[in-house]
N, CA, C and O atoms as a GROMACS GRO file, in nm:
protein
  536
    1MET      N    1   0.082  -0.119   0.000
    1MET     CA    2   0.000   0.000   0.000
    1MET      C    3   0.088   0.127   0.000
    1MET      O    4   0.063   0.222  -0.073
    2LYS      N    5   0.190   0.123   0.084
    2LYS     CA    6   0.280   0.237   0.095
    2LYS      C    7   0.348   0.264  -0.039
    2LYS      O    8   0.360   0.379  -0.081
    3TYR      N    9   0.394   0.157  -0.107
    3TYR     CA   10   0.459   0.172  -0.236
    3TYR      C   11   0.360   0.216  -0.344
    3TYR      O   12   0.396   0.290  -0.435
    4SER      N   13   0.237   0.170  -0.334
    4SER     CA   14   0.133   0.210  -0.430
    4SER      C   15   0.108   0.360  -0.421
    4SER      O   16   0.094   0.428  -0.522
    5LEU      N   17   0.104   0.410  -0.298
    5LEU     CA   18   0.082   0.553  -0.278
    5LEU      C   19   0.200   0.634  -0.333
    5LEU      O   20   0.178   0.737  -0.398
    6LEU      N   21   0.322   0.590  -0.308
    6LEU     CA   22   0.440   0.658  -0.362
    6LEU      C   23   0.441   0.655  -0.514
    6LEU      O   24   0.472   0.756  -0.578
    7LEU      N   25   0.407   0.541  -0.571
    7LEU     CA   26   0.401   0.529  -0.717
    7LEU      C   27   0.295   0.623  -0.775
    7LEU      O   28   0.318   0.688  -0.877
    8ALA      N   29   0.179   0.629  -0.710
    8ALA     CA   30   0.071   0.717  -0.756
    8ALA      C   31   0.114   0.863  -0.750
    8ALA      O   32   0.088   0.939  -0.844
    9LEU      N   33   0.180   0.903  -0.641
    9LEU     CA   34   0.229   1.041  -0.630
    9LEU      C   35   0.334   1.072  -0.736
    9LEU      O   36   0.334   1.180  -0.794
   10PHE      N   37   0.424   0.978  -0.760
   10PHE     CA   38   0.527   0.996  -0.861
   10PHE      C   39   0.464   1.014  -1.000
   10PHE      O   40   0.501   1.104  -1.075
   11LEU      N   41   0.369   0.927  -1.033
   11LEU     CA   42   0.302   0.937  -1.163
   11LEU      C   43   0.224   1.067  -1.176
   11LEU      O   44   0.226   1.130  -1.282
   12PHE      N   45   0.157   1.107  -1.069
   12PHE     CA   46   0.082   1.232  -1.072
   12PHE      C   47   0.176   1.350  -1.096
   12PHE      O   48   0.143   1.441  -1.172
   13GLN      N   49   0.293   1.348  -1.031
   13GLN     CA   50   0.391   1.455  -1.050
   13GLN      C   51   0.442   1.457  -1.194
   13GLN      O   52   0.455   1.564  -1.253
   14MET      N   53   0.471   1.340  -1.251
   14MET     CA   54   0.521   1.334  -1.388
   14MET      C   55   0.416   1.381  -1.487
   14MET      O   56   0.449   1.452  -1.582
   15ILE      N   57   0.291   1.341  -1.466
   15ILE     CA   58   0.184   1.384  -1.557
   15ILE      C   59   0.167   1.535  -1.548
   15ILE      O   60   0.153   1.601  -1.651
   16GLY      N   61   0.170   1.589  -1.428
   16GLY     CA   62   0.159   1.734  -1.411
   16GLY      C   63   0.274   1.807  -1.476
   16GLY      O   64   0.255   1.912  -1.538
   17TYR      N   65   0.395   1.751  -1.464
   17TYR     CA   66   0.512   1.812  -1.526
   17TYR      C   67   0.501   1.808  -1.677
   17TYR      O   68   0.534   1.906  -1.744
   18SER      N   69   0.457   1.696  -1.730
   18SER     CA   70   0.442   1.683  -1.876
   18SER      C   71   0.344   1.786  -1.929
   18SER      O   72   0.371   1.849  -2.031
   19GLN      N   73   0.233   1.803  -1.862
   19GLN     CA   74   0.134   1.899  -1.908
   19GLN      C   75   0.188   2.041  -1.900
   19GLN      O   76   0.161   2.122  -1.989
   20SER      N   77   0.264   2.072  -1.796
   20SER     CA   78   0.315   2.208  -1.785
   20SER      C   79   0.418   2.238  -1.893
   20SER      O   80   0.425   2.352  -1.939
   21THR      N   81   0.499   2.140  -1.936
   21THR     CA   82   0.595   2.166  -2.043
   21THR      C   83   0.525   2.184  -2.176
   21THR      O   84   0.571   2.261  -2.260
   22ASP      N   85   0.414   2.112  -2.198
   22ASP     CA   86   0.340   2.130  -2.322
   22ASP      C   87   0.286   2.272  -2.332
   22ASP      O   88   0.292   2.334  -2.438
   23THR      N   89   0.234   2.323  -2.220
   23THR     CA   90   0.181   2.459  -2.219
   23THR      C   91   0.292   2.559  -2.246
   23THR      O   92   0.271   2.655  -2.320
   24THR      N   93   0.409   2.537  -2.188
   24THR     CA   94   0.522   2.628  -2.209
   24THR      C   95   0.568   2.625  -2.354
   24THR      O   96   0.594   2.729  -2.413
   25SER      N   97   0.579   2.504  -2.412
   25SER     CA   98   0.628   2.496  -2.548
   25SER      C   99   0.533   2.557  -2.648
   25SER      O  100   0.576   2.605  -2.753
   26SER      N  101   0.403   2.557  -2.618
   26SER     CA  102   0.309   2.618  -2.712
   26SER      C  103   0.317   2.770  -2.708
   26SER      O  104   0.274   2.837  -2.802
   27SER      N  105   0.373   2.826  -2.599
   27SER     CA  106   0.384   2.971  -2.590
   27SER      C  107   0.516   3.023  -2.647
   27SER      O  108   0.539   3.143  -2.646
   28ILE      N  109   0.602   2.933  -2.696
   28ILE     CA  110   0.728   2.976  -2.758
   28ILE      C  111   0.697   3.057  -2.883
   28ILE      O  112   0.606   3.024  -2.958
   29LYS      N  113   0.774   3.163  -2.903
   29LYS     CA  114   0.752   3.248  -3.020
   29LYS      C  115   0.773   3.169  -3.148
   29LYS      O  116   0.871   3.095  -3.160
   30THR      N  117   0.683   3.185  -3.243
   30THR     CA  118   0.698   3.115  -3.370
   30THR      C  119   0.792   3.190  -3.464
   30THR      O  120   0.831   3.137  -3.568
   31ASP      N  121   0.829   3.315  -3.428
   31ASP     CA  122   0.919   3.391  -3.514
   31ASP      C  123   1.065   3.375  -3.473
   31ASP      O  124   1.152   3.441  -3.531
   32ASP      N  125   1.094   3.290  -3.376
   32ASP     CA  126   1.233   3.265  -3.338
   32ASP      C  127   1.306   3.198  -3.453
   32ASP      O  128   1.261   3.096  -3.505
   33LYS      N  129   1.418   3.256  -3.492
   33LYS     CA  130   1.495   3.202  -3.604
   33LYS      C  131   1.638   3.182  -3.561
   33LYS      O  132   1.684   3.241  -3.464
   34LEU      N  133   1.707   3.097  -3.635
   34LEU     CA  134   1.848   3.078  -3.610
   34LEU      C  135   1.923   3.096  -3.740
   34LEU      O  136   1.867   3.087  -3.849
   35LEU      N  137   2.052   3.122  -3.726
   35LEU     CA  138   2.140   3.130  -3.842
   35LEU      C  139   2.215   2.999  -3.852
   35LEU      O  140   2.251   2.939  -3.750
   36LEU      N  141   2.238   2.954  -3.971
   36LEU     CA  142   2.310   2.830  -3.996
   36LEU      C  143   2.419   2.860  -4.097
   36LEU      O  144   2.390   2.904  -4.208
   37THR      N  145   2.543   2.836  -4.059
   37THR     CA  146   2.656   2.855  -4.149
   37THR      C  147   2.695   2.720  -4.206
   37THR      O  148   2.722   2.626  -4.131
   38ILE      N  149   2.698   2.710  -4.337
   38ILE     CA  150   2.731   2.585  -4.404
   38ILE      C  151   2.855   2.606  -4.490
   38ILE      O  152   2.859   2.696  -4.573
   39PHE      N  153   2.955   2.522  -4.468
   39PHE     CA  154   3.073   2.522  -4.554
   39PHE      C  155   3.056   2.410  -4.655
   39PHE      O  156   3.046   2.293  -4.617
   40LEU      N  157   3.054   2.445  -4.781
   40LEU     CA  158   3.052   2.348  -4.891
   40LEU      C  159   3.196   2.340  -4.941
   40LEU      O  160   3.239   2.423  -5.022
   41LYS      N  161   3.269   2.242  -4.894
   41LYS     CA  162   3.412   2.233  -4.921
   41LYS      C  163   3.436   2.162  -5.054
   41LYS      O  164   3.385   2.053  -5.078
   42HIS      N  165   3.514   2.227  -5.139
   42HIS     CA  166   3.544   2.171  -5.270
   42HIS      C  167   3.621   2.041  -5.258
   42HIS      O  168   3.711   2.026  -5.175
   43ASP      N  169   3.584   1.947  -5.344
   43ASP     CA  170   3.662   1.824  -5.360
   43ASP      C  171   3.766   1.857  -5.466
   43ASP      O  172   3.732   1.870  -5.584
   44GLN      N  173   3.891   1.870  -5.426
   44GLN     CA  174   3.994   1.917  -5.518
   44GLN      C  175   4.037   1.813  -5.620
   44GLN      O  176   4.125   1.839  -5.702
   45SER      N  177   3.976   1.695  -5.616
   45SER     CA  178   4.004   1.596  -5.720
   45SER      C  179   3.917   1.623  -5.844
   45SER      O  180   3.936   1.561  -5.948
   46MET      N  181   3.822   1.717  -5.831
   46MET     CA  182   3.734   1.753  -5.943
   46MET      C  183   3.754   1.899  -5.977
   46MET      O  184   3.788   1.980  -5.891
   47ASN      N  185   3.732   1.932  -6.105
   47ASN     CA  186   3.736   2.073  -6.143
   47ASN      C  187   3.597   2.133  -6.126
   47ASN      O  188   3.500   2.063  -6.096
   48LEU      N  189   3.588   2.264  -6.145
   48LEU     CA  190   3.462   2.335  -6.122
   48LEU      C  191   3.349   2.285  -6.212
   48LEU      O  192   3.234   2.277  -6.167
   49ASN      N  193   3.379   2.251  -6.338
   49ASN     CA  194   3.275   2.201  -6.428
   49ASN      C  195   3.219   2.068  -6.379
   49ASN      O  196   3.099   2.044  -6.388
   50GLU      N  197   3.305   1.980  -6.327
   50GLU     CA  198   3.258   1.852  -6.275
   50GLU      C  199   3.171   1.871  -6.150
   50GLU      O  200   3.069   1.805  -6.134
   51ILE      N  201   3.213   1.961  -6.063
   51ILE     CA  202   3.134   1.990  -5.943
   51ILE      C  203   2.998   2.046  -5.982
   51ILE      O  204   2.896   2.006  -5.927
   52GLU      N  205   2.997   2.138  -6.077
   52GLU     CA  206   2.872   2.201  -6.122
   52GLU      C  207   2.778   2.098  -6.184
   52GLU      O  208   2.657   2.104  -6.162
   53LYS      N  209   2.831   2.005  -6.261
   53LYS     CA  210   2.749   1.902  -6.324
   53LYS      C  211   2.681   1.814  -6.218
   53LYS      O  212   2.562   1.784  -6.229
   54ILE      N  213   2.756   1.774  -6.117
   54ILE     CA  214   2.699   1.693  -6.010
   54ILE      C  215   2.588   1.770  -5.939
   54ILE      O  216   2.480   1.716  -5.914
   55ARG      N  217   2.614   1.895  -5.907
   55ARG     CA  218   2.515   1.978  -5.838
   55ARG      C  219   2.388   1.993  -5.921
   55ARG      O  220   2.277   1.984  -5.868
   56THR      N  221   2.406   2.018  -6.050
   56THR     CA  222   2.290   2.035  -6.138
   56THR      C  223   2.213   1.904  -6.153
   56THR      O  224   2.090   1.902  -6.143
   57ASP      N  225   2.284   1.794  -6.176
   57ASP     CA  226   2.219   1.664  -6.192
   57ASP      C  227   2.143   1.620  -6.068
   57ASP      O  228   2.040   1.553  -6.079
   58GLN      N  229   2.191   1.657  -5.950
   58GLN     CA  230   2.124   1.618  -5.825
   58GLN      C  231   2.013   1.713  -5.784
   58GLN      O  232   1.948   1.691  -5.681
   59GLY      N  233   1.989   1.819  -5.863
   59GLY     CA  234   1.879   1.910  -5.834
   59GLY      C  235   1.907   2.012  -5.725
   59GLY      O  236   1.815   2.059  -5.658
   60PHE      N  237   2.034   2.045  -5.707
   60PHE     CA  238   2.071   2.139  -5.601
   60PHE      C  239   1.997   2.272  -5.615
   60PHE      O  240   1.940   2.322  -5.518
   61TYR      N  241   1.998   2.329  -5.733
   61TYR     CA  242   1.941   2.463  -5.752
   61TYR      C  243   1.790   2.466  -5.736
   61TYR      O  244   1.733   2.570  -5.704
   62GLU      N  245   1.725   2.354  -5.758
   62GLU     CA  246   1.579   2.347  -5.742
   62GLU      C  247   1.539   2.324  -5.597
   62GLU      O  248   1.428   2.361  -5.557
   63ASN      N  249   1.626   2.263  -5.517
   63ASN     CA  250   1.589   2.219  -5.383
   63ASN      C  251   1.660   2.289  -5.268
   63ASN      O  252   1.632   2.262  -5.152
   64PHE      N  253   1.752   2.379  -5.300
   64PHE     CA  254   1.825   2.447  -5.194
   64PHE      C  255   1.818   2.597  -5.213
   64PHE      O  256   1.842   2.644  -5.324
   65PRO      N  257   1.789   2.673  -5.113
   65PRO     CA  258   1.745   2.631  -4.981
   65PRO      C  259   1.600   2.586  -4.984
   65PRO      O  260   1.525   2.626  -5.073
   66PRO      N  261   1.559   2.504  -4.887
   66PRO     CA  262   1.419   2.459  -4.883
   66PRO      C  263   1.322   2.575  -4.860
   66PRO      O  264   1.363   2.684  -4.817
   67GLU      N  265   1.198   2.552  -4.888
   67GLU     CA  266   1.092   2.652  -4.866
   67GLU      C  267   1.094   2.698  -4.720
   67GLU      O  268   1.105   2.615  -4.629
   68GLY      N  269   1.082   2.827  -4.697
   68GLY     CA  270   1.080   2.882  -4.562
   68GLY      C  271   1.217   2.914  -4.506
   68GLY      O  272   1.228   2.957  -4.391
   69VAL      N  273   1.322   2.895  -4.586
   69VAL     CA  274   1.459   2.921  -4.544
   69VAL      C  275   1.514   3.029  -4.635
   69VAL      O  276   1.497   3.022  -4.757
   70SER      N  277   1.581   3.129  -4.578
   70SER     CA  278   1.634   3.237  -4.662
   70SER      C  279   1.786   3.243  -4.654
   70SER      O  280   1.846   3.212  -4.551
   71VAL      N  281   1.846   3.284  -4.766
   71VAL     CA  282   1.991   3.299  -4.774
   71VAL      C  283   2.027   3.439  -4.723
   71VAL      O  284   1.975   3.539  -4.772
   72VAL      N  285   2.116   3.445  -4.624
   72VAL     CA  286   2.165   3.572  -4.572
   72VAL      C  287   2.287   3.616  -4.652
   72VAL      O  288   2.295   3.730  -4.696
   73ASN      N  289   2.382   3.524  -4.671
   73ASN     CA  290   2.504   3.549  -4.748
   73ASN      C  291   2.550   3.420  -4.815
   73ASN      O  292   2.520   3.310  -4.769
   74TRP      N  293   2.622   3.437  -4.923
   74TRP     CA  294   2.680   3.322  -4.994
   74TRP      C  295   2.815   3.367  -5.048
   74TRP      O  296   2.822   3.448  -5.141
   75PHE      N  297   2.922   3.317  -4.990
   75PHE     CA  298   3.057   3.360  -5.023
   75PHE      C  299   3.138   3.247  -5.083
   75PHE      O  300   3.113   3.129  -5.056
   76VAL      N  301   3.237   3.283  -5.164
   76VAL     CA  302   3.343   3.190  -5.202
   76VAL      C  303   3.456   3.213  -5.104
   76VAL      O  304   3.498   3.326  -5.082
   77VAL      N  305   3.505   3.105  -5.044
   77VAL     CA  306   3.619   3.111  -4.954
   77VAL      C  307   3.732   3.040  -5.028
   77VAL      O  308   3.736   2.918  -5.036
   78MET      N  309   3.822   3.119  -5.083
   78MET     CA  310   3.927   3.062  -5.167
   78MET      C  311   4.010   2.960  -5.089
   78MET      O  312   4.050   2.984  -4.975
   79GLY      N  313   4.032   2.847  -5.153
   79GLY     CA  314   4.106   2.739  -5.090
   79GLY      C  315   4.019   2.646  -5.009
   79GLY      O  316   4.064   2.539  -4.968
   80VAL      N  317   3.894   2.684  -4.984
   80VAL     CA  318   3.802   2.602  -4.906
   80VAL      C  319   3.682   2.559  -4.989
   80VAL      O  320   3.655   2.440  -5.005
   81GLY      N  321   3.611   2.655  -5.042
   81GLY     CA  322   3.490   2.627  -5.118
   81GLY      C  323   3.393   2.741  -5.105
   81GLY      O  324   3.428   2.856  -5.131
   82GLN      N  325   3.271   2.710  -5.065
   82GLN     CA  326   3.168   2.812  -5.049
   82GLN      C  327   3.117   2.812  -4.906
   82GLN      O  328   3.113   2.708  -4.841
   83MET      N  329   3.079   2.930  -4.858
   83MET     CA  330   3.022   2.944  -4.725
   83MET      C  331   2.884   3.008  -4.741
   83MET      O  332   2.872   3.118  -4.795
   84VAL      N  333   2.783   2.939  -4.695
   84VAL     CA  334   2.645   2.985  -4.706
   84VAL      C  335   2.593   3.011  -4.566
   84VAL      O  336   2.608   2.927  -4.477
   85VAL      N  337   2.531   3.127  -4.546
   85VAL     CA  338   2.467   3.157  -4.419
   85VAL      C  339   2.317   3.166  -4.446
   85VAL      O  340   2.271   3.244  -4.528
   86LEU      N  341   2.243   3.082  -4.374
   86LEU     CA  342   2.098   3.076  -4.389
   86LEU      C  343   2.030   3.126  -4.263
   86LEU      O  344   2.084   3.114  -4.153
   87GLU      N  345   1.910   3.181  -4.278
   87GLU     CA  346   1.824   3.214  -4.165
   87GLU      C  347   1.702   3.125  -4.175
   87GLU      O  348   1.640   3.116  -4.281
   88LEU      N  349   1.667   3.058  -4.064
   88LEU     CA  350   1.557   2.963  -4.070
   88LEU      C  351   1.495   2.942  -3.933
   88LEU      O  352   1.560   2.962  -3.830
   89PRO      N  353   1.368   2.902  -3.932
   89PRO     CA  354   1.309   2.858  -3.806
   89PRO      C  355   1.370   2.722  -3.770
   89PRO      O  356   1.405   2.644  -3.859
   90ALA      N  357   1.384   2.695  -3.642
   90ALA     CA  358   1.444   2.569  -3.599
   90ALA      C  359   1.373   2.448  -3.658
   90ALA      O  360   1.435   2.344  -3.680
   91SER      N  361   1.246   2.460  -3.685
   91SER     CA  362   1.168   2.348  -3.741
   91SER      C  363   1.213   2.311  -3.881
   91SER      O  364   1.180   2.203  -3.930
   92LYS      N  365   1.288   2.398  -3.947
   92LYS     CA  366   1.336   2.371  -4.084
   92LYS      C  367   1.477   2.311  -4.088
   92LYS      O  368   1.529   2.285  -4.197
   93LEU      N  369   1.538   2.290  -3.974
   93LEU     CA  370   1.674   2.239  -3.969
   93LEU      C  371   1.688   2.104  -4.039
   93LEU      O  372   1.783   2.083  -4.115
   94ALA      N  373   1.596   2.014  -4.015
   94ALA     CA  374   1.602   1.882  -4.080
   94ALA      C  375   1.589   1.895  -4.232
   94ALA      O  376   1.656   1.823  -4.306
   95ALA      N  377   1.503   1.986  -4.278
   95ALA     CA  378   1.485   2.005  -4.422
   95ALA      C  379   1.613   2.056  -4.488
   95ALA      O  380   1.647   2.015  -4.599
   96VAL      N  381   1.684   2.144  -4.419
   96VAL     CA  382   1.812   2.194  -4.473
   96VAL      C  383   1.913   2.080  -4.480
   96VAL      O  384   1.982   2.064  -4.580
   97ASN      N  385   1.921   2.002  -4.373
   97ASN     CA  386   2.013   1.890  -4.371
   97ASN      C  387   1.984   1.792  -4.485
   97ASN      O  388   2.076   1.748  -4.554
   98LEU      N  389   1.857   1.759  -4.506
   98LEU     CA  390   1.820   1.668  -4.616
   98LEU      C  391   1.853   1.727  -4.752
   98LEU      O  392   1.899   1.656  -4.841
   99ALA      N  393   1.830   1.856  -4.769
   99ALA     CA  394   1.862   1.920  -4.897
   99ALA      C  395   2.011   1.910  -4.926
   99ALA      O  396   2.051   1.885  -5.040
  100ILE      N  397   2.093   1.931  -4.825
  100ILE     CA  398   2.238   1.918  -4.843
  100ILE      C  399   2.275   1.773  -4.875
  100ILE      O  400   2.350   1.747  -4.969
  101GLU      N  401   2.222   1.680  -4.797
  101GLU     CA  402   2.256   1.539  -4.818
  101GLU      C  403   2.212   1.488  -4.955
  101GLU      O  404   2.282   1.409  -5.018
  102ARG      N  405   2.097   1.532  -5.001
  102ARG     CA  406   2.043   1.482  -5.128
  102ARG      C  407   2.100   1.552  -5.251
  102ARG      O  408   2.106   1.493  -5.359
  103THR      N  409   2.143   1.676  -5.237
  103THR     CA  410   2.178   1.751  -5.358
  103THR      C  411   2.321   1.806  -5.362
  103THR      O  412   2.366   1.848  -5.469
  104ALA      N  413   2.392   1.806  -5.250
  104ALA     CA  414   2.527   1.864  -5.252
  104ALA      C  415   2.635   1.759  -5.230
  104ALA      O  416   2.750   1.782  -5.267
  105TRP      N  417   2.601   1.647  -5.170
  105TRP     CA  418   2.701   1.544  -5.148
  105TRP      C  419   2.752   1.493  -5.280
  105TRP      O  420   2.677   1.493  -5.378
  106LYS      N  421   2.871   1.451  -5.288
  106LYS     CA  422   2.950   1.412  -5.405
  106LYS      C  423   3.017   1.536  -5.464
  106LYS      O  424   3.133   1.531  -5.504
  107ALA      N  425   2.944   1.647  -5.471
  107ALA     CA  426   3.004   1.770  -5.523
  107ALA      C  427   3.086   1.839  -5.414
  107ALA      O  428   3.188   1.901  -5.444
  108PHE      N  429   3.042   1.829  -5.290
  108PHE     CA  430   3.108   1.898  -5.179
  108PHE      C  431   3.113   1.806  -5.057
  108PHE      O  432   3.035   1.711  -5.044
  109LYS      N  433   3.205   1.836  -4.969
  109LYS     CA  434   3.201   1.786  -4.833
  109LYS      C  435   3.142   1.902  -4.753
  109LYS      O  436   3.179   2.017  -4.775
  110SER      N  437   3.052   1.872  -4.663
  110SER     CA  438   2.984   1.982  -4.594
  110SER      C  439   3.014   1.983  -4.444
  110SER      O  440   3.035   1.879  -4.382
  111GLU      N  441   3.016   2.102  -4.390
  111GLU     CA  442   3.022   2.125  -4.246
  111GLU      C  443   2.914   2.226  -4.213
  111GLU      O  444   2.902   2.329  -4.281
  112ILE      N  445   2.836   2.198  -4.109
  112ILE     CA  446   2.721   2.283  -4.076
  112ILE      C  447   2.733   2.327  -3.931
  112ILE      O  448   2.754   2.245  -3.841
  113TYR      N  449   2.719   2.458  -3.908
  113TYR     CA  450   2.733   2.515  -3.775
  113TYR      C  451   2.617   2.610  -3.746
  113TYR      O  452   2.592   2.702  -3.824
  114PRO      N  453   2.547   2.590  -3.634
  114PRO     CA  454   2.448   2.691  -3.593
  114PRO      C  455   2.524   2.813  -3.542
  114PRO      O  456   2.623   2.800  -3.470
  115THR      N  457   2.478   2.930  -3.579
  115THR     CA  458   2.546   3.054  -3.542
  115THR      C  459   2.444   3.157  -3.498
  115THR      O  460   2.323   3.137  -3.511
  116TYR      N  461   2.493   3.267  -3.445
  116TYR     CA  462   2.405   3.378  -3.412
  116TYR      C  463   2.479   3.508  -3.435
  116TYR      O  464   2.602   3.511  -3.441
  117ASP      N  465   2.402   3.616  -3.448
  117ASP     CA  466   2.457   3.747  -3.478
  117ASP      C  467   2.500   3.815  -3.348
  117ASP      O  468   2.415   3.855  -3.268
  118LEU      N  469   2.629   3.827  -3.326
  118LEU     CA  470   2.683   3.889  -3.206
  118LEU      C  471   2.695   4.041  -3.221
  118LEU      O  472   2.709   4.111  -3.121
  119TYR      N  473   2.689   4.090  -3.343
  119TYR     CA  474   2.714   4.233  -3.366
  119TYR      C  475   2.623   4.325  -3.284
  119TYR      O  476   2.672   4.423  -3.228
  120PRO      N  477   2.493   4.300  -3.274
  120PRO     CA  478   2.410   4.391  -3.194
  120PRO      C  479   2.454   4.398  -3.047
  120PRO      O  480   2.434   4.500  -2.982
  121ILE      N  481   2.513   4.293  -2.996
  121ILE     CA  482   2.557   4.290  -2.857
  121ILE      C  483   2.690   4.364  -2.841
  121ILE      O  484   2.710   4.435  -2.743
  122ILE      N  485   2.779   4.345  -2.936
  122ILE     CA  486   2.914   4.402  -2.923
  122ILE      C  487   2.928   4.541  -2.985
  122ILE      O  488   3.027   4.610  -2.961
  123GLU      N  489   2.832   4.582  -3.063
  123GLU     CA  490   2.839   4.709  -3.136
  123GLU      C  491   2.872   4.826  -3.045
  123GLU      O  492   2.956   4.908  -3.081
  124ASN      N  493   2.809   4.838  -2.929
  124ASN     CA  494   2.830   4.952  -2.839
  124ASN      C  495   2.967   4.949  -2.772
  124ASN      O  496   3.011   5.051  -2.718
  125LYS      N  497   3.034   4.835  -2.774
  125LYS     CA  498   3.167   4.825  -2.714
  125LYS      C  499   3.278   4.866  -2.810
  125LYS      O  500   3.390   4.894  -2.768
  126LEU      N  501   3.247   4.869  -2.939
  126LEU     CA  502   3.348   4.899  -3.039
  126LEU      C  503   3.371   5.050  -3.050
  126LEU      O  504   3.276   5.128  -3.046
  127LYS      N  505   3.497   5.089  -3.064
  127LYS     CA  506   3.528   5.230  -3.084
  127LYS      C  507   3.489   5.273  -3.225
  127LYS      O  508   3.434   5.381  -3.244
  128ASN      N  509   3.518   5.189  -3.325
  128ASN     CA  510   3.479   5.216  -3.463
  128ASN      C  511   3.349   5.140  -3.489
  128ASN      O  512   3.350   5.018  -3.501
  129LYS      N  513   3.239   5.211  -3.497
  129LYS     CA  514   3.108   5.150  -3.508
  129LYS      C  515   3.062   5.127  -3.652
  129LYS      O  516   2.949   5.083  -3.675
  130SER      N  517   3.148   5.156  -3.748
  130SER     CA  518   3.108   5.137  -3.887
  130SER      C  519   3.097   4.988  -3.918
  130SER      O  520   3.180   4.908  -3.874
  131LYS      N  521   2.996   4.952  -3.992
  131LYS     CA  522   2.971   4.814  -4.028
  131LYS      C  523   2.964   4.807  -4.180
  131LYS      O  524   2.893   4.886  -4.244
  132VAL      N  525   3.036   4.715  -4.237
  132VAL     CA  526   3.036   4.700  -4.382
  132VAL      C  527   2.910   4.626  -4.423
  132VAL      O  528   2.873   4.525  -4.362
  133THR      N  529   2.845   4.676  -4.525
  133THR     CA  530   2.731   4.604  -4.584
  133THR      C  531   2.758   4.591  -4.734
  133THR      O  532   2.810   4.683  -4.797
  134TYR      N  533   2.721   4.478  -4.788
  134TYR     CA  534   2.744   4.454  -4.930
  134TYR      C  535   2.617   4.473  -5.008
  134TYR      O  536   2.616   4.456  -5.130
   0.00000   0.00000   0.00000
């Protein structure tokens, strides 16, 4: 009986906790976005035409970035490849990963890093406040 009561209290606490986290997660802002930096590293055993053919044949340009994801910047990093910065809701992270896996592999080796914009935080600390925009 004593153990039954403890088990019942434990289950009641867990159920209450589960419900409270559901309520909290539904109140999360839907406009929260993250930045994702992707390095598309060139395979130096192929020339640019070969890389481009693989990318085109795999549908890279039709499928990247996925719907709901926007490109912030896209740079060539000489000696490395390309660096793409995307802005996306966290719910689109899997779609970005799949788009890379399905359409960029073979043409590139990829590295993906979640990032955030530190400039608004550090801007007031800088003596030279000029910011380059392209």
